[in-house]
C-alpha positions in Angstrom: 117.5 84.2 102.9 116.3 85.3 99.3 117.8 88.3 97.6 115.4 91.2 97.4 115.4 94.8 95.9 116.7 97.2 98.5 116.2 101.1 98.5 117.8 103.2 100.6 115.3 106.3 100.9 118.0 108.5 102.8 120.2 108.2 99.5 117.1 108.2 97.1 115.9 111.4 98.7 119.2 113.3 98.3 119.2 112.7 94.5 118.0 115.5 92.3 116.2 113.4 89.6 116.4 109.7 89.1 118.4 108.6 86.4 117.9 104.7 87.1 116.4 103.0 84.2 113.4 100.7 84.4 112.8 97.9 82.0 109.1 97.3 83.0 107.0 97.6 79.7 104.6 100.0 81.4 107.3 102.3 82.8 109.1 104.0 79.9 110.1 107.2 81.7 111.4 105.9 85.2 107.6 105.4 86.5 108.9 102.1 88.1 111.5 103.7 90.1 108.9 106.4 91.2 106.4 103.8 92.0 108.9 102.0 94.3 109.9 105.0 96.1 106.1 106.1 96.5 105.0 103.0 98.0 108.1 102.7 100.1 107.4 106.2 101.5 103.8 105.3 102.0 104.5 101.9 103.8 107.2 103.3 106.1 105.8 106.7 106.9 102.2 105.7 107.6 101.7 105.4 111.4 99.0 102.7 111.0 96.7 104.6 113.5 94.3 102.4 115.5 91.4 104.9 114.4 92.6 105.4 110.9 90.5 108.3 110.0 91.9 107.9 106.4 90.2 104.8 105.8 86.9 106.3 107.0 87.3 109.4 104.9 87.8 107.5 101.7 84.8 107.7 99.4 85.9 104.9 97.2 87.2 102.5 99.9 90.7 102.4 98.5 92.1 102.1 101.8 91.6 99.1 104.0 93.0 97.6 107.3 94.0 93.8 106.8 93.6 91.3 109.5 97.2 91.8 110.5 96.5 95.7 111.2 98.3 96.8 108.2 96.8 99.7 106.3 97.1 99.0 102.4 95.9 101.1 99.2 94.0 99.7 96.3 95.2 101.7 93.4 92.4 100.7 91.1 89.6 101.9 93.8 91.5 105.2 94.1 90.0 108.2 92.5 92.6 110.5 93.5 90.5 112.9 95.6 93.1 113.3 98.5 90.6 112.9 101.0 92.8 110.5 102.9 95.7 113.2 102.7 93.3 115.7 104.6 92.0 113.0 107.1 95.6 111.9 108.0 96.4 113.3 111.7 100.0 113.0 111.1 100.3 114.5 107.7 102.1 111.1 106.3 99.8 110.6 103.4 101.1 113.3 100.8 98.7 114.1 97.9 101.5 113.3 95.4 101.8 109.8 96.8 98.2 109.0 96.0 97.8 108.6 92.0 95.3 106.6 90.3 97.7 105.9 87.1 100.1 103.5 88.6 101.2 99.9 87.6 103.5 97.7 89.7 107.2 97.0 89.3 107.6 93.4 88.4 111.1 93.4 90.1 112.7 92.4 86.6 111.4 88.7 87.2 112.6 87.7 83.7 115.9 89.2 84.2 116.3 87.4 87.7 115.4 84.2 86.0 118.4 84.7 83.6 120.9 85.3 86.6 121.0 89.2 85.8 120.3 92.0 88.2 117.4 94.3 87.8 118.1 96.9 85.4 117.5 99.9 88.0 120.1 98.6 90.3 123.3 99.3 87.7 121.8 102.6 86.7 121.2 104.2 90.1 124.3 106.4 90.5 124.2 107.2 94.5 123.7 103.4 94.9 120.2 103.8 96.6 119.0 100.6 94.7 120.5 97.4 95.3 119.8 93.7 95.1 121.2 91.6 97.8 120.5 89.2 100.7 119.2 91.4 103.4 116.9 91.0 106.4 114.5 93.4 107.7 115.8 95.0 110.9 113.6 97.3 112.7 116.6 98.7 114.8 118.6 99.6 111.7 115.2 101.0 110.0 115.1 98.3 107.3 111.5 97.3 106.6 110.2 94.6 104.3 107.4 95.6 101.9 105.9 92.5 100.2 108.0 89.6 99.2 110.8 91.3 97.0 111.3 94.7 98.4 113.1 95.7 101.4 113.4 99.6 102.4 115.8 101.6 104.4 113.7 104.7 105.9 114.7 107.4 108.0 112.6 107.4 111.2 110.0 110.2 111.3 111.2 111.2 114.7 114.8 111.6 113.6 116.3 114.9 114.5 118.3 116.9 112.1 
């Protein structure tokens, strides 16, 4: 099992403002953490509709269904028109989640090579970001997003 960045979205949502630092060159103002949270929110709240009206509504073909059925967003194609937000029948694509000017987190690969933790891990006060050996577990609402990220998401149908 490989170590991965783990984000507990329940703890992350409870935080008023993110104080976790980000060392990624293009993220001087915590945009790396914001990006990770946004991609995690999109990946775990999207219902992956079979009809996927968001895909058909997008004028720039920024949303696409892969062969395995997963719906992904191509950031460089997105023109931030929010048409997908309006087309989503479940309201899970929020306008603030679709931004054009995004660059990806590099998971502090250079720091990992030197045996250090990603810089955001030590700076997250509530402990919502960790770096550990963890497996995805649908029953525990832990979902793998790519090769380097596992997210704990609150199920959409959870009652208060």
